[in-house]
Each structure stands twice: as structure tokens, then as C-alpha cells.
C-alpha positions in Angstrom: -62.2 91.6 16.8 -65.3 90.6 17.9 -65.0 89.0 22.3 -65.9 85.3 22.2 -69.0 84.3 24.5 -67.1 80.7 24.4 -63.9 79.6 24.0 -63.0 76.1 23.9 -59.6 75.2 24.0 -58.7 71.3 23.7 -55.2 70.1 25.0 -53.2 68.5 21.9 -49.7 69.1 22.6 -49.6 66.9 26.3 -48.1 63.5 25.8 -51.2 61.9 26.9 -53.3 63.6 24.8 -51.0 63.1 21.4 -51.4 59.8 22.1 -55.0 59.6 22.0 -55.0 61.5 19.3 -56.7 64.4 21.1 -55.2 66.6 17.5 -58.2 64.3 15.8 -60.8 65.4 18.5 -59.9 69.3 17.9 -59.9 69.0 14.5 -63.5 67.3 14.1 -65.3 69.4 16.8 -63.9 72.2 15.8 -64.9 71.0 12.1 -69.0 69.8 14.2 -69.1 73.7 16.4 -68.6 75.7 13.6 -71.2 74.5 11.4 -73.5 74.5 14.3 -72.7 78.2 15.4 -71.3 81.6 15.1 -67.2 82.3 15.1 -67.9 85.3 16.2 -69.6 83.8 18.9 -67.4 80.5 20.0 -63.7 80.3 19.4 -62.2 76.4 19.1 -58.2 76.2 19.8 -55.7 73.8 20.1 -53.4 74.1 23.5 -50.7 72.6 24.9 -50.7 70.8 27.9 -54.0 71.7 30.4 -51.7 70.7 33.0 -54.1 66.8 33.4 -52.0 64.5 31.8 -53.0 60.8 32.1 -56.5 61.8 31.4 -56.6 62.7 27.1 -58.3 64.3 25.1 -59.0 66.7 27.9 -61.5 69.8 26.6 -62.0 73.4 29.1 -65.2 75.8 27.8 -65.2 79.2 28.9 -66.5 80.8 30.5 -68.0 77.7 31.8 -64.5 76.3 33.3 -66.4 73.0 31.9 -63.8 70.4 32.1 -64.3 67.4 30.0 -62.1 64.1 30.3 -61.7 61.1 27.3 -62.8 63.0 24.5 -63.1 60.7 21.3 -64.2 61.6 17.8 -67.3 59.9 18.4 -68.3 62.6 21.3 -67.9 65.3 19.5 -71.4 65.5 18.0 -72.6 65.3 21.5 -70.3 68.4 22.5 -71.5 70.2 19.6 -74.9 69.9 20.7 -74.2 70.9 24.3 -72.6 74.1 22.9 -75.9 74.6 21.8 -78.5 73.8 24.1 -75.6 75.5 27.1 -75.8 72.1 28.8 -73.1 69.8 30.1 -72.6 66.3 29.2 -72.3 65.0 32.5 -69.8 61.4 31.9 -67.1 63.5 30.0 -67.0 66.1 32.9 -63.5 66.0 34.4 -64.6 67.8 38.2 -61.5 67.1 39.8 -59.4 70.7 38.7 
């Protein structure tokens, strides 16, 4: 079993995230990430509540400790490219964690 270089957690169970259709964000992000990246290097998982209610959908990326808030399906391509390029999508970044 590989140890992943990056691990993305997409909140899909917290009330705010469920209401903002985070499940669809998760599916789209996972699809895009696995199209561009090696599954042995990066893992995309559903997560329970990440404690940032009202800001969802929320994504936490480790080991960088990068958090995104208010993510929409339309943001998934940009987030995927940021993973490939090892950059941050500043406009989505949540710095208060």
C-alpha cells in the first residue's frame, strides 16, 4: 500500500457541505485528479465534518495544510491544476483554520 504524497479531504457530511452539494464537488475533483495524477501519489477522500460549518464545501489538502472554502464544481479544474503545479488557489484559500 503506497504512502500518498498528497491527500485531499472533501467534506461531504457536514450540514453546510451537504446543502451546497459537496458530493458533486467530491466526484468531479476525484475524477479530474485521477485523470491527471498517479493514484499512488494522491488520494481524494470524502470526509465527515471538518468543523468549518457555513463555509462549505470545504477541502483540506495535506501535507501542505491548505484549506479551501466555498468550493464549486466549476473550481475543480483550477484546484486540479494547482495540485499538479504544487500551487494554491488563493481566491478559495481559507486561512482561518
